[in-house]
C-alpha positions as CSV (number, residue, x, y, z in Angstrom):
1,M,0.2,0.0,-0.1
2,N,3.1,2.5,0.4
3,R,4.3,2.0,-3.1
4,I,0.8,2.5,-4.8
5,I,0.3,6.0,-3.1
6,P,3.4,7.5,-4.0
7,F,3.2,5.8,-7.7
8,L,-0.1,7.4,-7.9
9,L,0.9,10.9,-6.8
10,A,3.7,10.5,-9.4
11,L,1.0,9.7,-12.1
12,A,-1.3,12.7,-11.1
13,L,1.8,15.0,-11.3
14,G,2.6,13.2,-14.6
15,L,-0.5,14.0,-16.1
16,F,-1.3,17.5,-14.2
17,V,2.6,18.3,-16.2
18,A,1.2,16.7,-19.4
19,S,-1.9,18.8,-19.6
20,S,0.0,22.4,-18.8
21,T,2.5,21.6,-21.5
22,L,-0.2,19.7,-24.3
23,F,-2.5,21.4,-26.5
24,I,-4.5,21.3,-29.5
25,V,-5.0,23.4,-32.4
26,D,-8.2,23.2,-34.4
27,Q,-8.1,24.2,-38.1
28,R,-10.2,27.0,-37.4
29,Q,-7.9,28.8,-35.1
30,F,-4.6,30.3,-35.0
31,A,-2.5,29.3,-31.8
32,V,-0.5,32.3,-30.0
33,V,2.1,31.1,-27.7
34,Y,2.9,33.6,-25.1
35,A,6.4,32.9,-23.2
36,L,6.7,35.8,-20.2
37,G,4.3,37.7,-21.7
38,E,5.9,38.5,-25.3
39,I,4.6,36.2,-28.1
40,K,7.1,33.7,-28.9
41,S,5.4,31.8,-31.9
42,V,2.0,31.6,-33.7
43,I,0.6,28.5,-34.6
44,T,-1.5,27.7,-38.0
45,E,-0.7,24.2,-38.4
46,P,-3.8,22.2,-36.6
47,G,-2.9,19.3,-34.2
48,L,-1.3,18.2,-30.9
49,K,1.2,21.3,-29.9
50,F,3.9,21.4,-27.1
51,K,4.2,24.4,-24.5
52,M,6.5,24.8,-21.4
53,P,4.2,24.8,-18.8
54,P,2.8,27.7,-16.8
55,P,3.8,30.5,-15.9
56,F,6.8,30.4,-18.0
57,Q,4.2,30.0,-21.7
58,N,0.3,30.1,-22.2
59,V,-2.1,30.0,-25.2
60,V,-4.2,31.9,-26.7
61,F,-6.6,30.9,-29.6
62,M,-8.2,33.0,-32.1
63,D,-10.4,32.9,-35.0
64,R,-8.9,32.7,-38.6
65,R,-13.0,32.0,-40.0
66,I,-14.3,35.1,-42.3
67,Q,-15.8,37.5,-39.7
68,T,-19.0,40.0,-40.8
69,L,-19.0,43.9,-39.9
70,E,-22.1,45.3,-40.5
71,S,-22.9,49.2,-40.4
72,R,-24.5,49.7,-37.0
73,E,-25.7,53.7,-37.6
74,P,-25.6,54.5,-41.0
75,R,-24.7,58.3,-41.5
76,A,-26.3,60.6,-44.3
77,I,-24.0,61.0,-47.5
78,F,-24.4,63.4,-50.4
79,T,-23.8,62.2,-53.9
80,A,-22.4,64.6,-57.0
81,E,-25.5,66.7,-56.9
82,K,-25.8,67.0,-53.6
83,K,-28.3,64.8,-52.5
84,S,-28.4,63.3,-48.7
85,V,-28.3,59.2,-48.9
86,V,-28.0,56.7,-46.1
87,V,-25.9,53.5,-47.7
88,D,-26.2,50.2,-45.3
89,W,-23.0,47.9,-45.9
90,L,-21.4,45.1,-44.4
91,V,-17.4,43.9,-44.6
92,K,-16.1,40.5,-44.7
93,W,-12.8,40.3,-42.8
94,R,-10.4,37.2,-41.6
95,I,-7.2,37.7,-39.6
96,T,-4.1,36.9,-41.7
97,D,-1.3,38.2,-39.4
98,A,-1.9,37.6,-35.7
99,R,1.2,39.1,-34.7
100,A,-0.2,42.3,-36.2
101,F,-3.4,41.9,-35.1
102,I,-2.3,41.5,-31.5
103,R,-0.3,44.7,-31.4
104,N,-3.3,46.8,-32.9
105,S,-6.2,45.2,-31.5
106,G,-4.9,43.1,-28.8
107,T,-7.0,39.4,-28.8
108,T,-10.5,41.3,-29.0
109,M,-12.3,41.1,-32.0
110,A,-14.5,44.1,-31.5
111,N,-11.6,46.0,-31.0
112,L,-10.4,45.6,-34.5
113,E,-14.2,46.3,-35.6
114,T,-14.4,49.1,-33.4
115,R,-11.4,50.9,-35.5
116,L,-12.1,49.4,-39.2
117,A,-15.6,50.2,-39.2
118,P,-14.7,54.5,-39.2
119,I,-12.3,53.4,-42.3
120,V,-15.4,51.7,-44.2
121,Q,-17.5,54.7,-43.8
122,A,-14.6,56.9,-44.9
123,A,-14.0,55.1,-47.9
124,L,-17.6,55.0,-48.5
125,N,-18.0,58.7,-48.7
126,E,-15.2,59.2,-50.6
127,E,-17.0,56.3,-53.4
128,V,-20.6,57.7,-52.9
129,T,-19.8,61.9,-53.5
130,K,-18.3,61.0,-56.7
131,R,-21.3,59.2,-57.9
132,T,-25.2,60.2,-58.7
133,V,-28.0,59.0,-56.8
134,Q,-28.8,56.8,-59.8
135,G,-25.2,55.6,-60.3
136,V,-25.3,54.3,-56.4
137,L,-29.0,53.0,-56.7
138,S,-28.0,50.8,-59.3
139,A,-25.8,51.8,-62.5
140,E,-22.6,52.1,-60.5
141,R,-23.3,50.5,-57.5
142,D,-20.8,47.3,-58.3
143,A,-17.9,50.1,-58.7
144,V,-18.4,51.6,-55.6
145,M,-18.2,48.6,-53.9
146,R,-14.6,47.6,-55.9
147,G,-13.4,50.8,-54.7
148,V,-14.5,50.6,-51.2
149,L,-12.3,47.0,-51.4
150,R,-9.8,48.2,-53.1
151,R,-8.6,51.4,-50.6
152,L,-9.8,48.8,-47.2
153,T,-7.3,45.9,-48.7
154,E,-4.6,48.5,-48.3
155,D,-5.5,49.8,-45.5
156,A,-6.3,46.5,-43.7
157,K,-3.1,45.0,-44.1
158,Q,-1.9,47.3,-40.8
159,F,-4.0,45.5,-38.8
160,G,-2.9,41.8,-39.3
161,V,-6.6,41.2,-41.5
162,E,-7.8,40.7,-45.0
163,I,-10.7,42.2,-46.6
164,V,-12.9,39.3,-48.3
165,D,-15.6,41.0,-49.5
166,V,-17.6,44.5,-49.4
167,R,-21.4,44.3,-50.1
168,V,-23.9,47.4,-50.1
169,K,-26.9,45.9,-48.5
170,R,-29.5,48.8,-49.0
171,V,-29.1,52.8,-50.3
172,D,-31.9,55.0,-49.1
173,F,-32.2,58.5,-49.3
174,S,-32.7,60.8,-45.7
175,R,-35.9,61.4,-44.2
176,E,-35.9,65.2,-45.9
177,I,-35.5,63.7,-49.3
178,T,-37.4,60.5,-49.2
179,D,-40.5,63.6,-48.2
180,S,-39.4,65.2,-51.2
181,V,-39.2,62.2,-53.5
182,Y,-43.1,60.7,-52.1
183,R,-44.5,64.5,-52.4
184,R,-42.9,64.7,-55.9
185,M,-44.5,61.2,-56.5
186,V,-47.7,62.1,-55.5
187,S,-47.8,65.0,-57.8
188,E,-47.1,62.8,-60.5
189,R,-49.1,60.6,-60.1
190,Q,-52.1,63.1,-59.8
191,R,-50.6,64.4,-63.4
192,V,-50.7,61.4,-64.8
193,A,-54.5,60.6,-63.2
194,S,-55.6,64.2,-64.4
195,E,-54.0,63.3,-67.7
196,L,-56.0,60.0,-67.9
197,R,-59.3,61.8,-66.6
198,S,-59.0,64.5,-69.3
199,T,-58.9,61.9,-71.9
200,G,-61.5,59.8,-70.6
201,A,-63.7,63.2,-70.6
202,A,-62.8,63.8,-74.1
203,E,-63.7,60.1,-75.2
204,A,-66.6,60.4,-73.4
205,E,-67.8,63.6,-75.3
206,K,-67.2,62.2,-78.1
207,I,-69.2,59.1,-77.5
208,R,-71.8,61.0,-76.6
209,A,-71.3,63.1,-79.5
210,D,-71.6,60.2,-82.0
211,A,-74.5,59.1,-80.0
212,D,-76.6,62.1,-80.6
213,R,-75.2,62.3,-84.1
214,Q,-76.6,58.6,-84.5
215,R,-80.2,60.0,-82.7
216,E,-80.7,62.7,-84.6
217,I,-80.1,60.7,-88.3
218,L,-82.3,58.0,-86.8
219,V,-85.1,60.4,-85.7
220,A,-85.0,62.2,-89.0
221,E,-85.1,59.2,-90.9
222,A,-88.2,58.6,-88.8
223,Y,-90.0,61.7,-88.7
224,A,-89.0,62.1,-93.0
225,Q,-90.6,58.1,-93.0
226,A,-93.2,59.1,-90.9
227,Q,-94.7,62.2,-93.3
228,R,-94.3,60.2,-96.1
229,I,-96.6,57.6,-94.8
230,K,-98.5,60.3,-93.4
231,G,-98.7,61.8,-96.5
232,E,-99.3,58.9,-98.6
233,G,-102.6,58.5,-95.8
234,D,-103.3,61.9,-96.4
235,A,-103.5,61.3,-100.3
236,K,-105.6,58.1,-99.6
237,A,-108.3,59.9,-97.7
238,S,-108.2,62.9,-99.3
239,A,-108.8,61.1,-102.4
240,L,-111.6,58.8,-100.3
241,Y,-113.2,62.4,-99.1
242,A,-113.3,63.7,-102.8
243,D,-114.5,60.7,-104.0
244,A,-117.3,61.0,-101.1
245,F,-117.9,64.9,-101.2
246,G,-117.9,64.5,-105.1
247,R,-121.0,62.1,-105.1
248,D,-123.1,64.1,-102.1
249,P,-122.2,67.5,-102.2
250,Q,-124.4,68.7,-99.6
251,F,-122.6,65.8,-97.7
252,A,-119.5,67.6,-97.8
253,Q,-121.0,70.9,-96.9
254,F,-121.9,68.9,-93.8
255,Y,-119.1,67.2,-92.9
256,R,-116.7,70.8,-93.2
257,Q,-119.4,72.8,-90.6
258,L,-118.8,69.7,-88.3
259,Q,-115.1,70.4,-88.5
260,A,-115.8,74.4,-88.3
261,Y,-117.6,72.9,-85.1
262,R,-115.4,70.7,-83.5
263,E,-111.8,73.3,-84.2
264,T,-114.0,76.1,-82.3
265,F,-115.5,74.4,-79.5
266,R,-112.7,72.3,-78.8
267,T,-112.6,72.7,-75.1
268,K,-115.7,73.8,-72.6
269,N,-113.9,76.9,-71.5
270,D,-114.7,78.2,-75.4
271,V,-117.1,80.8,-75.9
272,M,-118.7,82.8,-79.0
273,V,-121.2,85.3,-78.8
274,M,-122.7,85.3,-82.3
275,D,-125.7,85.7,-83.8
276,P,-128.2,82.8,-83.7
277,S,-129.7,83.4,-87.4
278,S,-125.9,83.4,-88.6
279,E,-124.6,81.3,-91.6
280,F,-122.7,80.0,-89.3
281,F,-125.6,77.8,-86.8
282,K,-127.6,76.9,-90.3
283,T,-126.7,73.1,-89.7
284,L,-127.6,73.6,-85.9
285,R,-130.6,75.4,-86.7
286,T,-132.2,72.9,-89.5
287,G,-130.4,69.2,-87.3
288,G,-129.0,68.1,-90.6
289,P,-127.1,69.2,-93.9
290,A,-128.1,72.0,-95.6
291,G,-131.4,72.0,-97.6
292,A,-133.0,69.4,-94.9
293,A,-136.1,70.2,-93.2
294,P,-135.9,71.2,-90.0
295,K,-137.6,69.0,-87.0
296,Q,-140.6,69.6,-85.1
C-alpha cells in the first residue's frame, strides 16, 4: 500500500504536467504562444502541440474564420448632385497576421471592428460623393463596392487582417429627401390621373356626340318615314273624301261645318258671341245637311 500511493501521486503529477504542456490547435484557429508576456510563436497548423508549462508559457486561441462587420449607425452621405443618401454596408474580413492583429487590436475582435468601421465609412463616403444617386442605386453600385474594397485592402494590412468582400446592402434617401421624393411621386401620380381623366372625358364627349348624331339621324329618318306614310295616308284620305264629296255635295258641306264646330269648340271654356241666325249655325238650326227640313 505504501508503494501504490507514491505511484499514484507521480502519475497525477505527470498528467498535470502533460495537460499544461500539451494543447490541440483546431483548423479554425490560430494558436498564439506567449512566453513571459511576449509572443513567442504563432501556430497555424492544426494538431497536437507542445509548450512549456505556466507561468513560463501560455496559449491564446484566435478565430481564423471569416468575420462580418456591419454598419451600426449609417450616416447620411451627399452624392455628386448634393442629394443625401443613407447606405447600409457589410464587410467580410479574417485574420491573416496574428502578430500584427494583436499589436494593433489585442486579442478581442470587437477592438478591431471599432477601429475598422470608421475606415470603411470614410472609403464609402469617398466613393459615393463621386457619383449621382442613380449611379449609387443601380448603374455604378458594383463600382462603389470595388472602390471601397480596393482602399480597404491596403488599409487593413496594418491591422493584420484581409478584407474578403464589401457589400452595399441598402441605399435609401434621408428622411428629408424621402419626403420630397414622396411628394414628387404624389404630384406625378396626380398629373397622370388628371391626364387620364381628361382623356376619358374627351372620349366620353366623343362617344356622346356620336350617339347624339346617330340619334338625330335615326329621328330624322323616322320623321321622314312618318311624314311619307302620313302623306300617303292623307293622299288616300283626300281621295276618299273627294270621291265621297263628289257623290254628295250637301254631305261635304255638312262635314265641313262639323269640322268647323269641332275646331271652334275644342274645350268647355271656348265661348263665342254670335247671332244665332247666322250662316255658321245653319246646321244647328236645321239639324242636318243644308236644305233639309227642320225637325219639329
